[in-house]
N, C-alpha and C positions, 0 to 999 in steps of 0.2 A: 259724075253719079256724087251726091253728098248723102251723107250721114249723121244721125242724130245723136248728139249723148247725154246723158242724164249723168250726174255725178250727185251722190248724197253722202254727207260726213255726218257722223250719227257721233254722240258724246253719252257715254253710259254712266249711270252712277257707281259702278264697278269692274273689273276684269273680268269676273265672273259671269257679270251680267253680259259683257260684249260679248265673250265666249260661248254664252248659251245662246244668243240671237244667230251668232254666224253658224253653231252647230245646225240649227233648226232651219235657217234659211237656204245652208248648201242643201241638204238631203232632201226638202221640197220645190226649190225652185229652180236649179241648175237646167235638169231635164227638158221643164216644162218652159223655159224662156225659151231653150234655143228649140224648141218645136215651135214657138209663136215667132221667128226671126230673128232672136238675140244674135251680134255678130260677134259682142266681144264682151266678157266680164272681169273686171279687175277689182281687185280687193286690196288694202294694204294698212297695215297699223300706223297711226300718226303718235299713238300712246297705248297703255296700258290698258285705257278704258275709251280709246277712240279709234274707230276706223272709217275709214273713205272708202266708199263703193264707184264705180266708174261701170257705165252700160252703156255699148255702143250698139245701135239699133238701126236699120237701114231706111227709119223716117219718123219723124214726130208720131206720125198717127199709128206705128208699132208700137211706139214708145209710150203713148197716151192710150192706146187699147190695153196693154198688159197694166198698166199701171191701174186702170178705174177694176182689173179681174183681181187685182190682190193687193196692190201698192197702196192704194188710199185705205183701205180698213188696214192694215200693216203700220201705216206712218200713224195713223189715228190712237190706234192701240201701243204702239211706241210712246208717242205724247202724252199718253195720259199714264207710262210708267216713269214719268222723268226722263224721259231722255230726249236731248237737245240735236236736232235735227235739221240742216242745215241743205239746202238744195239748189243744184245749181245745172242748167241745163242751155243745150242751142244747138244746131247746125255745126258741124264741124269744118272748120276751114282748111283743113288741114290732118290728113292720114297717111302715116309711113310709117315702116318696118324697116329695119336692115336686113336684105336677104341673105347676106353673108354669117349675121349671126343665126339666121335660123338654119342655114344649112351647114352650121358646124353643130348642130344637138344631135344628141342620140335618144332617140324616144326607147 
């Protein structure tokens, strides 16, 4: 089985702008994306005003469909707000999770 990954790096004009974006995105996107087939979502900070998002989808068509629903308009609005956006995507050639690490975690 192959998966599709879309990675987006955002550089905001301030830490406040970044935190506002994250807050808005988390409240509106998580549940809907998972209902639409999203497998995994990872966010990480690279600086006080920059974040990278990684989305893993079952296939490119699922990723593209969701991007048309919300992503294209969101990215355009962010660009108009002087947010620098860099997007990378493609089929995942390897996807592994250490099972020992997962079994040692307590929920």
